[in-house]
N, C-alpha and C positions, 0 to 999 in steps of 0.2 A: 537463509539468514533469518534466526530465533526471534521472536516476537519479544520487545523490551519488555512488555508487563510480564510476558511468561518468564523471561529471565529471573524478575525481581519478584515473581511469585505474588502479583498484587492484583487486585481489579482495575479496571480501567478508570473507574469513580475514584479512585485513590486519590485524596489529598498529599500536599508537599510533606507533612510529617509522616504519613503512613509510606512514603516513597523513601524517604532518608531512614528510616528504621528499618525497611527492609533492605535494602543497601548496606547498611550497617551490621546488619547480620549475615549477609552472604560476604561481607571484607571479614568479619571474624573467620568466618568458617575457612575462606580460602585465602586467608593472610599467608603470604611468604614464610612469616616467621614460625606459623605454626605448620608450615607443611614445607619444608627445607626439598630442595630438588626434587620437587614434585610439579613435571609440566603440565600436566593435567588442571591442577589445582590454580596455578599462575594464569591459565588460559581464561579459567573461569572467574578470576579475579579480575582480569582484565575486561571481560564482557560485561561484569555488573555493573565496571566502573563508565564502559561505554552507555550502558542502558541510564544508568544513574544520570550523567553526562546529559543527554537529551532530556529525560522525564522530568529532571528537577530546573530545568530550563521552560518558563510558560510559551515563549515562541518557536522554540524549538518543538516541543511537546505538540504544539498545534499542528504544526507541520507534519510530523510523524502520524497523529491522529489522523490528517484527513489525507495522506498521501504514502504512508508507509516509509522505508527505508528511503526511497525515492525523494522524500520532501525535505531529509536533512542529509544527503547526501553531500560530500563536501566539507561538513559539519565535523568530523572526526569519528561518525557514529557508523557500527558496522563495517571498520575496513575499509570505508568509502574515502576517507578523507585522510587528513595526517593522524589523527587518533593520537594513542599513547603509543608511543615509542619503547618505554622501559616503565618498571613499577615505579621508579622516582617519579615521574611525570603526573601518575596517578596521586602520589603523595601530594603533589605541587598543589597539582590544581583542587585537592579536596582538602587541603590542610586545616578547616575547619573540622572536618570529621575525625583525621586519625591524629592531630595533635593537641596540646594542652591539656586542660584538668577533663574536658568530655571527652577527652578517647576511649574510641570502642570499647578498649579492654578494661578502663575503670568500670565503665557503665555496667559491661555485662558481667563479669567477675566481681562486683560489690553490689549487683541487685539493684540498683538507682536507676533500672529504664521506667519509662513510664507503660503503666498498665495496656492501654490502645485497646481495648475491649471493647467489643459491640453497647450499643446500649439497650435496656431492657425493651423487650419487645419486639425487637428487630427479627425480620428472618434472615435466611441465606439468601445470599446475592443468586441471580438468574444466571444463566452462561450466554455466550456470546453466538451468534448467527454469523453464519457466513454466505453470501449467494454472488453470484455471477450477474452481471449486466450486461448486456449486448448492445453493443453503439455501433451507427454509421460514422462513417466519416465525415460526412455533414453536421452530424451532431457533436462530435469531437471538436470539428473547428470552430464551431459558433459557441458551442455550451448547450445544456438541455436539461430540462426537467421532465422526469420520469415518475409515474406513478405504477407503482407495484403490489400484489396482494403477497403477503407474506404469512405464511403458516408457524405458528409458535405456540407458546404459553403466553396466554391471556390473565389479569385478574379476575377471579370468580365474582360474579355478581352476586350472588347468593348472601353470601358472606362478606362483599367488600374486599377481598384477598384476606382477612384475617384468620381465616383456617378453621373459627369455631363457630358453634351453631347460635351463641348469645353472645357475639361482640368479644368485647374484652371481661367481662364475667365468665365467660367459657374457657378461663385460665387459670392456671395456679402456679403460683412461687415454687420453680424448680428445689425441690428437696435435697440434691446431690451438692449445688453449688449455692444453694441458699439465695438466689437470684443474680448471683453475679455473671454468670453466664462461661466463666472459665476455673477450671482449678489448675492450683498452685503448686509445684512440689519444689521443696529446698533441699539443694545437694549440696555436699563439701569438697573439693578438690583441691590440689596442692596450688593453684591458682586463687583460692577463695572459695568466696561461697557463690554458688552457683543457682537461680531462681529457673525453672522452667514452666512456662506457662502454657497451658494447651486449652481449648476449647472444653465445654463439661462436655461427656460421652452422652450423658442422660438426655439434655434438652438441645444438643447440637451448639451450646453457645447462645440461648436465646434467653436463657435465663427463666423461663416460664416452661410448662407442660400445658397439652389440652384437656379438658375433663372433657368436652362432648365436641367432636367433629363435626364440618360442614359436612352434610349429604352430596352435597354438589360435586365438590372437589377433593373429598377424603380427609380435608385438613389440611391441605397444600395452600390452599390460599390462591389457586390457580389452576384453569382449564386449559385443553387443545382448544385454539382457536384461530381467526384468520384475523388480520388487519392490512387495511391499505395505507403504504409510505407512500410519501413525495420525496425523491431525491433530487437534489440539485447538482449538477453536473459541472464544473467550471472547463472553459475549453480549455483544450492542449493536454488532455490526459494522455497517457500511455497503455497499453497493452500491460496489463499484470499491475498497474495503480490501483488504489484501494482506498475509498472512501470511508470515514467511519461515523456512523450514527449513534450519538450517544443515547443510551437508556432507549433503543429501538429495539433490543435482541427480546431473548425469551424473559417475561416477569419473574420477579424472585420468588424464595418460597414464602407464604404468611409475610405479603409485603416488605418481604426482602429488596434491594435496589435492583433496577432492571439490567441485564446485559445489554451489551452493544450491537448494534447489527454491522456487518464489514463487509461493504461492497466492492467487489472484484474487477474491472473494466476488462471489456472484452470485447476487441473490437473485430468487425464481421470484413468477411472480404469484399472487396467492390468492383465492380462488374468495368469500370473505367479507370481506377487508379490503384496505383501501389504505393506504399507510404516508406520512405528513408528518411527517419526523423523529423523534421519537421516539413520536409518536402514532399510534394507527392510527385509521381511518374506516370504520365499518359502515352500510349503506343499510337502513335499518328501514321496511318498509311495513305499515301498519296499515287495516284498513277506517274507514269515516266513521263509525260507531256507534261503535266502540272509540276514536276520535280524541275522539268528544263524552261520551262517558260515563265514560271511562276506563278502564285496564285492565292486566295485569301480563303481559308476553310472555317466553318464553325467548329471550335473543339468544346468539350464539355468542361466545366469548372465546378468548384464545390458551391457557388453560388447562380449557377445556372449555366449558359454556353454564352461564349464569348469571340469574336471575331478576330484570328491571328494570320497576319501577314508571311507568307512564304514565299522566301527570293527566289529568283531565277536561278538555276543552279546548283540548287540544294542537294546535298550529298547524301545518301543514305548514312543513317547514324548519326547524324547531325542533331544536337538538344539544342531546342530553343527554350528561351526561360521569359517565365512569364511573371512579374515579380508581384510577391505578397500575396499570391492565390492558393497557398498553402495551409500549413496548421500553425495556428499561434503557439507561443511560448509559452508552459503550464506558469502562470503569475510574474510572467514577464512583458515585456515589449516588442520581442521581435516576433514576425511572423515568415514562414517559410515561403518557398516558392512553386508555381506550378512549370515542373520539366517535361517539354513537349518532346518525345523522341520521334522524329522521321525517320520511316520506313519507305524506300520507292519499290512500289509494287511490280513485280515482273509479271506480265501476262500468262495464263499458263496454255490458254487456246489462241490460234490467230487465224482470220479469214486468209484468204488466197490474196485479198486486195491489201492486206495489212501486213502478209507477209513479203508481198512484194515492194510495200513502200519501208518497208525495215530493208532489205536487201538493197536497196540502192542507197541508202544511208549507211549501210554497215562500212565501209571504208573513206565515208568522210572522216577528215580530220578533226572534225566536233565530236566525234564521237567515240575517238581513241582516248582511251584513261591518261589522266595527265596528274598524276598526285603530286602536290610538290612536297619536297623535304619534312615539313612539320608533319605533314598528313603520314607519312611515313613512320616518323619517330613517334608520333601517337600509337600509330597501329600496333607498334614493335612492343611498346610498353604496356599495352592494355592486353596483348597478350601474353606479355609477363606475367603483369597482374594477375591474368587471372588463373594463373597455374598456381599461384600462391594464397588465392583467397577463395 
């Protein structure tokens, strides 16, 4: 599933106006009226609409920035929820963009869009970084704070990120764009006047050029370094979830905005538990006498050990539930359970005395298997389930 910022072609620091303009541009490019009977264009049109639906909503965007697609699942994003059933749904949802005098066709073909360029002296933005963060089940269950060292581009200390030897005096106004940072080309078509705005190739959109480069960073305003970053992980995250740390990625060129750091969650295997959703499972082995007579045992939990009562006559495969001992729901109130699956251990070696004792009990009615109908029924459906899963 593609990243929504990538779909719209914008930085993660983009404001509402930039998001809206980026969506309008894509909506125009892939609009059904301009691409009749083009399934690929229609798919991209819907994809852009889904991205805009999330990123234009502050609350949805905040959840998406923290937890990715999982954070907005069920909201119509990424095909995970009801979404847009057809093109008309998109027109209805975003009538303020497609309708009235502010139609995207009027704005683009009459050249009335805002310039939206970067301010003078601002460098290019830094790239995002992605790392994996390994967590234990205990850390996932309670939430944790991790400090990690990240190798990345950091601002140059010598020039304070400016890139020039003598600060702002080391710059000159770009002669190609006269300091605007962009080149505008006007063309005419059957639809009317079309204005194409592109970053100036001479100054890369900055509006100025360097006279004398900083010897430490070569004019980039950044150098390779290392930074210790603190990451707050909420309780209940899942394998594959990611957290986004704004402005913690690579430093931008010549004091351009830094990128983001995206931290993907990786769940470490546990020696005692396996996980299924919010529940955790523990395999408990007991002896035959313990199963027949009943016992009380110590079992591990995510918060230490706890006593568990085993009733007399427990059968192998029985699952005992320890409520609220599992994983909490992310941003929710529910908490899973710890499921203890009982296994009755059959001894592999017996002494002569043990063998004689068991021989005496072999034909006892109490030792004859007597499963009830419910046990037989469960056993049958369990086997059927195993075949199809």
